[in-house]
C-alpha positions as CSV (number, residue, x, y, z in Angstrom):
1,M,36.2,13.1,-6.0
2,R,33.0,14.8,-6.3
3,K,32.0,12.9,-9.5
4,I,32.3,9.9,-7.8
5,L,30.3,10.6,-5.0
6,A,27.5,12.3,-7.0
7,A,27.6,8.9,-9.1
8,A,27.5,6.8,-6.2
9,A,24.4,8.9,-4.8
10,I,22.4,8.8,-8.0
11,M,23.0,5.1,-7.9
12,V,21.7,4.7,-4.4
13,L,18.7,6.8,-5.1
14,C,17.8,4.8,-8.3
15,G,18.3,1.9,-6.3
16,V,15.8,3.1,-3.5
17,F,13.1,4.0,-6.3
18,C,13.6,0.8,-8.2
19,A,13.1,-1.4,-5.0
20,F,9.4,-0.3,-5.1
21,G,7.3,-1.8,-7.9
22,A,4.5,0.4,-9.7
23,E,1.7,1.4,-7.8
24,L,-0.9,-1.8,-8.3
25,K,-4.1,-0.3,-10.1
26,A,-7.4,-1.6,-11.0
27,G,-6.6,-3.5,-14.1
28,D,-3.0,-4.6,-13.5
29,K,-1.8,-8.2,-13.2
30,A,-0.5,-8.6,-9.4
31,P,3.1,-9.3,-9.2
32,D,3.5,-12.7,-7.0
33,F,5.0,-13.2,-4.0
34,K,6.2,-15.9,-1.7
35,L,5.6,-15.3,2.0
36,P,5.5,-17.5,5.2
37,D,2.6,-18.1,7.6
38,S,3.2,-18.3,11.5
39,T,4.0,-22.3,11.1
40,G,6.5,-21.4,8.1
41,K,4.5,-22.8,5.4
42,V,5.2,-20.4,2.1
43,Y,2.4,-19.3,0.0
44,S,2.2,-17.4,-3.1
45,L,-0.8,-16.0,-5.5
46,A,-0.7,-19.4,-7.1
47,S,-0.9,-21.5,-4.2
48,P,-3.7,-24.2,-4.1
49,E,-5.6,-22.6,-1.6
50,F,-6.4,-19.5,-3.8
51,Q,-6.7,-21.2,-7.2
52,G,-9.5,-20.2,-9.3
53,K,-10.7,-17.9,-6.7
54,V,-11.6,-14.3,-6.3
55,L,-9.2,-13.0,-3.6
56,S,-9.6,-10.3,-0.8
57,V,-6.2,-9.4,0.3
58,F,-5.7,-7.2,3.4
59,Y,-2.2,-5.8,3.8
60,V,-1.8,-4.3,7.6
61,D,0.6,-3.3,10.1
62,P,-0.1,-5.6,13.3
63,D,-0.6,-2.1,15.4
64,E,-3.6,-1.2,13.2
65,K,-5.0,-4.9,12.5
66,D,-8.8,-3.7,13.6
67,L,-8.5,-0.6,11.3
68,N,-10.6,-2.5,8.6
69,A,-12.2,-5.0,10.7
70,H,-15.7,-3.7,9.8
71,V,-14.8,-4.9,6.1
72,A,-13.6,-8.3,7.3
73,E,-16.6,-8.9,9.3
74,V,-19.1,-7.8,6.4
75,L,-17.1,-10.0,3.9
76,L,-17.4,-13.2,6.5
77,K,-21.2,-12.5,7.3
78,E,-22.2,-12.0,3.3
79,P,-24.3,-14.7,2.2
80,D,-23.7,-14.1,-1.3
81,L,-20.1,-14.9,-1.3
82,E,-19.1,-18.3,-2.5
83,R,-16.5,-19.0,0.3
84,N,-13.7,-21.2,-0.3
85,V,-15.0,-22.2,-3.7
86,R,-15.3,-19.2,-5.8
87,Y,-14.1,-16.7,-3.1
88,T,-11.5,-16.4,-0.2
89,H,-9.8,-13.9,2.0
90,L,-6.2,-13.4,3.1
91,E,-4.3,-11.6,5.4
92,I,-0.7,-10.0,5.2
93,R,1.0,-8.5,8.1
94,N,3.5,-6.4,7.6
95,L,5.9,-6.8,10.5
96,K,8.1,-4.3,9.6
97,A,5.9,-1.5,10.3
98,S,5.2,-2.9,13.8
99,K,6.6,-1.7,16.9
100,M,5.7,-5.2,18.6
101,P,8.3,-7.9,18.6
102,N,8.0,-10.3,15.8
103,F,7.8,-13.6,18.2
104,L,4.7,-11.8,19.9
105,I,3.0,-11.3,16.4
106,K,3.6,-14.5,15.2
107,S,2.1,-16.0,18.4
108,V,-1.1,-14.1,17.9
109,V,-1.3,-14.6,14.4
110,K,-0.6,-18.5,15.1
111,N,-3.3,-18.4,17.6
112,K,-6.0,-16.8,15.2
113,Q,-4.9,-19.3,12.4
114,E,-5.4,-22.1,14.7
115,K,-9.1,-20.8,15.9
116,T,-10.2,-19.7,12.6
117,G,-8.3,-21.5,9.7
118,A,-7.5,-18.1,8.1
119,V,-4.2,-18.0,5.9
120,I,-2.3,-14.9,7.6
121,L,0.9,-14.3,6.0
122,L,3.7,-12.7,7.6
123,D,6.0,-10.2,5.7
124,D,8.9,-8.6,7.5
125,T,11.0,-7.1,4.2
126,Y,8.0,-5.1,2.8
127,T,7.7,-7.6,0.2
128,V,4.1,-6.9,-1.0
129,L,4.4,-3.4,-0.3
130,K,7.2,-2.9,-2.9
131,K,5.9,-5.4,-5.3
132,W,2.5,-3.8,-5.5
133,G,3.5,-0.1,-4.6
134,L,0.8,0.0,-1.7
135,K,0.9,3.8,-0.3
136,N,0.0,3.0,3.0
137,H,1.8,1.2,5.9
138,T,-1.0,0.7,8.0
139,S,-4.1,-0.8,6.2
140,S,-4.7,-1.7,2.5
141,L,-7.1,-3.8,0.5
142,V,-6.6,-5.4,-2.7
143,I,-9.3,-7.7,-4.6
144,L,-7.7,-9.7,-7.1
145,D,-9.8,-11.7,-9.8
146,K,-9.3,-15.6,-10.4
147,E,-6.8,-14.6,-12.9
148,R,-4.9,-12.3,-10.5
149,I,-5.9,-9.1,-12.3
150,C,-6.3,-6.2,-9.7
151,R,-10.2,-5.2,-9.6
152,Y,-10.0,-2.9,-6.5
153,V,-7.2,-1.2,-4.3
154,Y,-7.7,1.0,-1.3
155,N,-5.3,2.2,1.0
156,G,-6.5,3.3,4.8
157,K,-10.0,3.0,6.4
158,L,-12.7,2.0,4.1
159,P,-16.1,4.0,4.4
160,R,-19.1,2.6,4.3
161,A,-19.7,3.1,0.7
162,E,-16.8,1.4,-0.2
163,V,-17.5,-1.7,1.7
164,D,-20.5,-2.0,-0.8
165,K,-18.3,-1.6,-3.6
166,V,-16.1,-4.1,-2.6
167,L,-18.9,-6.5,-2.2
168,Q,-20.2,-5.9,-5.7
169,I,-16.8,-6.5,-7.3
170,I,-16.4,-9.8,-5.4
171,R,-20.1,-10.7,-6.5
172,E,-19.4,-9.8,-9.8
173,Y,-15.9,-11.5,-10.3
174,Q,-16.7,-14.9,-8.3
175,A,-19.6,-15.4,-11.0
176,K,-17.2,-15.2,-14.0
């Protein structure tokens, strides 16, 4: 009986660790995903809106959505970025990390999408967190080149020096 329980425990632990992908690092191909926005439209890294563009992906806990707002603001105002031609921005809200009810988050996201035209996806199962092996449930920024190779990952609040680095990376890869 003990052997059976020990084997079952090992299988459960293996399942937990295998459910999370290897940590995404610069130089790695980003695993694809399929996630809906607030209207139910499903997106992936291969969606037409992202094709041929450098992509900045903000993966955030809705309770901490403003943690890296300073970065999003800089990216929005930067004149050297060729938005919607060679570069675009994507937000993914980690619904599972928030204590707010999902219907409320979806309502806020839908309003923001309607006002700004932003693509904001909803992840209620840690899909991206697991596939990309992100460490931080509150806020992560990932920069992907046009071939979906990761060029930058940062977990947590970005300091100003990192914001400059992000701009440099996006400029470099949108020109290629």
